[in-house]
C-alpha positions in Angstrom: -114.6 -87.9 69.2 -110.9 -87.8 69.8 -109.7 -87.8 73.5 -107.0 -85.3 74.2 -104.8 -85.9 77.3 -101.6 -84.7 78.8 -98.6 -87.1 78.7 -95.1 -86.6 80.1 -92.7 -84.9 77.6 -89.7 -85.3 80.0 -88.9 -84.9 83.7 -85.8 -84.0 85.6 -84.9 -85.1 89.1 -82.4 -83.3 91.4 -80.5 -85.7 93.7 -77.9 -85.3 96.5 -76.1 -88.0 98.4 -76.1 -85.9 101.6 -79.7 -86.6 102.0 -80.7 -90.1 103.3 -83.4 -90.3 100.6 -81.1 -88.5 98.1 -84.0 -86.1 97.2 -82.6 -82.6 96.7 -85.1 -79.7 97.1 -82.5 -77.0 97.4 -83.3 -75.3 94.1 -86.1 -73.5 92.4 -86.4 -74.5 88.7 -87.6 -71.9 86.2 -87.9 -71.9 82.4 -86.1 -69.2 80.5 -88.2 -66.7 78.5 -87.4 -68.5 75.2 -88.4 -71.8 76.7 -91.7 -70.4 77.9 -92.5 -69.2 74.4 -91.8 -72.7 73.0 -93.7 -74.5 75.8 -96.8 -72.3 75.5 -96.8 -72.6 71.7 -96.8 -76.4 72.0 -99.3 -76.7 74.8 -96.8 -77.9 77.4 -97.3 -77.4 81.1 -94.4 -77.2 83.4 -94.5 -77.9 87.2 -91.9 -78.3 89.9 -92.7 -80.5 92.9 -90.1 -80.7 95.5 -87.0 -82.1 93.7 -88.7 -82.9 90.4 -89.5 -80.9 87.3 -92.4 -82.3 85.3 -93.4 -81.3 81.8 -96.8 -82.5 80.4 -97.6 -82.1 76.7 -101.1 -82.3 75.2 -101.3 -85.6 73.4 -103.4 -88.3 71.8 -102.6 -91.9 71.3 -99.1 -91.3 73.0 -98.2 -88.7 70.4 -97.9 -85.0 70.9 -101.0 -83.0 69.7 -98.5 -80.4 68.2 -95.4 -82.3 66.9 -92.1 -81.8 68.8 -89.7 -80.8 66.1 -86.1 -81.9 65.8 -83.7 -79.2 67.2 -86.1 -77.9 69.8 -84.1 -76.4 72.7 -85.6 -75.7 76.2 -83.5 -73.8 78.7 -84.1 -73.9 82.5 -82.4 -72.1 85.4 -81.5 -73.6 88.8 -81.7 -70.9 91.5 -80.0 -72.1 94.7 -82.1 -71.5 97.9 -80.0 -73.2 100.6 -77.1 -71.1 101.9 -75.4 -74.2 103.4 -75.3 -76.1 100.0 -71.6 -75.7 99.4 -70.8 -76.8 102.9 -72.1 -80.4 102.3 -71.5 -80.6 98.6 -68.4 -81.9 96.9 -67.8 -78.7 94.9 -65.4 -75.8 95.4 -66.7 -73.7 98.3 -65.2 -70.6 96.8 -67.7 -70.3 93.9 -66.7 -67.8 91.2 -69.7 -65.7 90.4 -68.4 -65.3 86.8 -69.0 -69.0 86.3 -72.0 -71.2 86.0 -72.7 -74.9 86.1 -74.1 -76.2 82.8 -76.0 -79.5 82.2 -77.6 -80.9 79.1 -79.0 -84.1 77.6 -76.4 -83.7 74.9 -73.9 -85.2 77.4 -73.7 -88.9 76.9 -73.7 -90.0 80.5 -76.0 -92.9 81.0 -74.8 -95.1 83.9 -76.4 -97.2 86.6 -79.8 -97.1 84.9 -80.0 -93.3 84.9 -79.5 -90.6 82.3 -77.4 -87.9 83.9 -77.3 -84.3 82.5 -73.8 -83.7 83.9 -70.7 -84.6 81.9 -69.1 -87.9 82.8 -66.6 -87.9 85.6 -63.1 -87.7 83.9 -61.2 -90.9 83.7 -58.1 -91.2 86.0 -55.0 -89.6 84.4 -51.6 -90.2 85.9 -50.4 -86.8 84.6 -53.0 -84.9 86.6 -52.4 -83.7 90.2 -55.4 -84.7 92.4 -56.1 -83.0 95.7 -58.4 -84.4 98.4 -62.0 -84.4 97.2 -61.1 -84.6 93.5 -63.0 -87.1 91.4 -61.9 -89.6 88.8 -63.5 -92.6 87.1 -62.1 -95.9 86.3 -63.4 -95.9 82.7 -66.3 -98.2 83.5 -68.6 -95.6 85.1 -67.3 -96.1 88.7 -66.3 -92.9 90.5 -63.5 -92.6 93.1 -62.7 -89.7 95.4 -59.1 -88.7 96.3 -58.4 -88.7 100.0 -54.8 -87.6 99.7 -52.9 -85.4 97.3 -51.5 -87.4 94.4 -48.2 -85.7 93.7 -46.4 -86.1 90.5 -43.7 -88.0 92.3 -46.0 -90.5 93.8 -49.0 -90.8 91.5 -51.3 -93.6 92.7 -53.8 -95.3 90.6 -57.4 -95.9 91.8 -56.6 -99.2 93.4 -54.5 -97.6 96.1 -56.8 -97.3 99.1 -54.4 -94.9 100.9 -55.1 -92.3 98.2 -58.5 -93.1 96.8 -61.9 -94.2 98.1 -64.6 -95.8 95.9 -67.9 -93.9 95.8 -70.2 -95.8 93.4 -71.2 -96.1 89.8 -73.3 -92.9 89.4 -72.7 -89.8 87.3 -71.9 -86.9 89.6 -71.7 -83.2 89.0 -68.0 -82.4 88.6 -65.6 -79.7 87.5 -66.2 -80.4 83.8 -69.7 -78.9 84.3 -68.4 -75.5 85.3 -68.2 -72.9 82.5 -67.3 -69.3 82.2 -70.5 -67.2 81.9 -70.6 -64.5 79.2 -73.5 -62.3 78.0 -73.8 -61.5 74.3 -71.6 -58.4 74.7 -68.7 -58.6 77.2 -65.2 -57.1 77.8 -62.4 -59.6 77.1 -59.2 -58.8 79.0 -55.8 -59.9 77.9 -53.0 -60.9 80.3 -50.7 -58.6 78.4 -51.3 -55.9 75.7 -52.1 -57.2 72.2 -52.2 -55.6 68.8 -55.1 -57.8 67.5 -57.6 -60.5 68.6 -57.9 -63.7 66.7 -61.3 -65.1 67.7 -62.6 -68.6 67.1 -65.9 -70.0 68.5 -66.9 -73.6 68.1 -70.5 -74.8 68.7 -72.2 -78.1 68.8 -72.0 -80.2 65.7 -75.2 -82.2 65.5 -73.7 -84.7 63.1 -70.5 -85.5 65.0 -72.2 -84.9 68.4 -69.2 -82.8 69.5 -68.4 -79.1 70.0 -66.4 -78.8 66.8 -68.6 -76.8 64.5 -67.1 -73.3 63.6 -69.8 -70.7 64.3 -67.6 -67.6 64.4 -64.1 -66.8 63.2 -62.6 -63.3 62.8 -59.7 -61.1 63.6 -59.9 -57.6 65.1 -56.9 -55.3 64.6 -56.4 -52.6 67.2 -55.0 -49.1 66.5 -52.3 -49.8 69.1 -51.5 -52.3 71.8 -54.6 -52.9 73.9 -55.3 -54.8 77.1 -59.0 -55.4 76.4 -61.7 -55.2 73.7 -65.4 -55.7 73.4 -66.3 -59.3 72.5 -69.5 -59.4 70.5 -71.1 -62.8 70.5 -74.7 -61.5 70.4 -75.4 -63.2 67.1 -75.0 -66.7 68.7 -77.8 -68.7 70.3 -77.7 -69.3 74.1 -75.6 -72.3 74.9 -72.2 -73.9 75.5 -69.3 -72.9 73.2 -65.6 -73.3 72.9 -64.0 -69.8 72.8 -60.4 -69.3 71.6 -58.8 -65.8 71.6 -55.2 -65.5 70.5 -54.7 -69.2 71.3 -56.3 -69.2 74.7 -59.2 -71.6 74.8 -61.9 -71.7 77.4 -65.4 -73.3 77.7 -68.2 -70.7 78.0 -71.9 -70.5 78.5 -73.5 -67.7 76.5 -76.9 -66.2 77.4 -77.9 -62.6 77.1 -81.1 -63.2 79.1 -79.1 -63.6 82.3 -78.3 -59.9 82.9 -79.6 -59.7 86.5 -79.1 -62.3 89.2 -77.3 -65.2 87.7 -78.5 -68.6 88.7 -76.3 -71.3 90.2 -76.8 -73.5 87.1 -78.6 -73.9 83.8 -79.7 -77.0 81.9 -80.7 -77.4 78.3 -83.0 -80.1 77.0 -82.9 -80.8 73.3 -85.0 -83.0 71.1 -82.9 -84.6 68.4 -82.4 -88.0 66.9 -78.8 -88.2 68.2 -77.4 -88.7 70.7 -79.9 -91.1 72.1 -80.1 -89.1 75.4 -81.8 -86.3 73.3 -84.6 -88.5 72.1 -87.8 -87.0 73.4 -89.9 -88.7 70.8 -89.4 -91.8 68.6 -88.9 -91.7 64.9 -92.6 -92.4 64.5 -93.5 -89.5 66.8 -94.3 -91.6 70.0 -93.5 -89.8 73.2 -90.6 -91.5 75.0 -91.0 -89.4 78.3 -87.3 -89.7 79.5 -86.3 -89.0 83.0 -83.1 -87.0 83.4 -81.0 -86.8 86.6 -78.6 -84.3 88.2 -76.8 -85.8 91.1 -74.5 -84.0 93.6 -71.9 -85.8 95.7 -71.7 -85.0 99.5 -68.5 -83.4 100.8 -66.2 -85.5 102.9 -64.5 -84.0 106.0 -62.3 -85.2 108.8 -64.6 -85.8 111.9 -63.0 -84.7 115.2 -64.9 -85.6 118.3 -63.9 -83.5 121.3 -64.5 -85.0 124.7 -64.8 -83.1 128.0 -61.4 -82.4 129.7 -60.2 -85.4 131.7 -62.2 -88.0 129.8 -60.8 -90.5 127.3 -62.5 -92.7 124.8 -62.6 -94.5 121.5 -64.9 -94.7 118.5 -65.6 -97.7 116.5 -67.6 -98.1 113.2 -69.7 -101.2 113.4 -69.6 -101.5 109.5 -65.8 -101.5 109.5 -65.7 -98.7 107.0 -64.0 -95.9 109.0 -61.4 -95.9 111.7 -60.5 -93.3 114.4 -57.4 -92.3 116.3 -57.4 -90.9 119.9 -55.1 -88.1 121.0 -55.7 -86.7 124.5 -59.5 -86.0 124.6 -59.8 -85.7 120.8 -60.9 -88.6 118.6 -60.4 -88.0 114.9 -61.2 -90.0 111.8 -58.2 -91.4 110.0 -59.7 -90.4 106.6 -62.5 -88.0 105.5 -66.1 -89.1 106.1 -68.9 -88.1 103.8 -71.3 -85.7 105.4 -74.9 -87.0 105.7 -78.1 -86.1 107.4 -78.5 -89.7 108.5 -76.9 -91.2 111.6 -73.9 -93.5 111.0 -73.2 -96.7 112.8 -70.5 -95.3 115.2 -70.1 -96.4 118.8 -68.4 -94.1 121.3 -66.9 -95.6 124.4 -66.0 -93.2 127.3 -64.2 -94.6 130.3 -65.5 -98.1 129.5 -69.2 -96.9 128.9 -70.5 -97.4 125.4 -72.8 -94.8 123.7 -74.8 -95.2 120.5 -76.0 -93.6 118.4 -73.7 -90.6 118.6 -74.0 -87.1 116.9 -72.8 -86.9 113.3 -70.9 -83.9 111.8 -72.9 -80.7 111.4 -72.3 -79.1 108.0 -73.0 -75.5 109.3 -69.4 -75.0 110.5 -65.9 -76.2 109.5 -62.4 -75.8 110.8 -59.3 -77.0 109.1 -56.8 -79.8 110.0 -53.5 -80.8 108.4 -52.5 -84.4 108.1 -49.6 -85.8 106.2 -49.1 -82.5 104.4 -52.7 -82.1 103.3 -55.1 -79.6 104.7 -58.6 -81.0 105.1 -62.0 -79.5 106.0 -62.6 -80.7 109.6 -66.0 -81.1 111.4 -65.7 -80.7 115.1 -68.3 -82.5 117.3 -68.3 -81.7 121.0 -69.4 -84.4 123.3 -70.7 -83.4 126.7 -71.3 -86.8 128.4 
């Protein structure tokens, strides 16, 4: 008699540096309709528990009972449930609803012992203007965050601590993961009237492991100058593509299933022999059960402690990481401090009396503060003792 059990096909963890345990339960993860058909046909069960998505496949002797074929694509949606998420996350707060974050195990982003589904943080480029909060890597997997604007006239490399602060060597969600969302049929609008549309779409080349495979190329001629036309990409499978129309290139995510409420993000899990991050099974059919990670970085703000009128004080960081300046009854951090739901090692001294621990910044509300020409998110903390 053959024993049939369930083994892990793959799992996905959602992480966030705002939380002291880094476990992020701000999302509901659901499979797409096409993924459900594939999962049901291969006797795969899917379950979300807190910040984790688990998939179990019927197996025997560490092999899938129904073989997992090369090229299998499973699409999942991330629905955001926490309205404060953007307040404490190092992402643009003004989220464009015509865009979507896209993650996949086709991204080669294995650092710090984890396999991240986000694209690698872009390497520092002296030709790029970095605003406070922008991320750059040093090329070895270490991520840095800009704390001052790097103007073209004073570009500073990552070693300049007045402009950059080191985060760590993890793979964080970044601007490269944000794509323009399109359904199969959409209206493409030109910036000025055109007489024709030269359309080129590049998809993923499984041999080169890059988005360089031509999947559509055509020219549409209009009866007269036109400011828009119907872009028909309905013949293409859901996924990430490079779209170029009349020389204007953009990265898009295509999925006609998303016609109602669009989720915050989508991730695709592929089974393929290459890249290695797509290996769900070995070349002999053994289940590899990979764990994938999606990690969000916490937002950093200036922390401004407001003391009662007539009282003066100072704040010190016992770890020596952050410093504060005092002006009247306000005590403000010299540089942005990452928001966290854990208490930090700050000591407040008011009129000679020390207080510790003291309240940390609350992500529910921000103001703005300008320093040295940069405008920062500012967290005000009112002290009543």
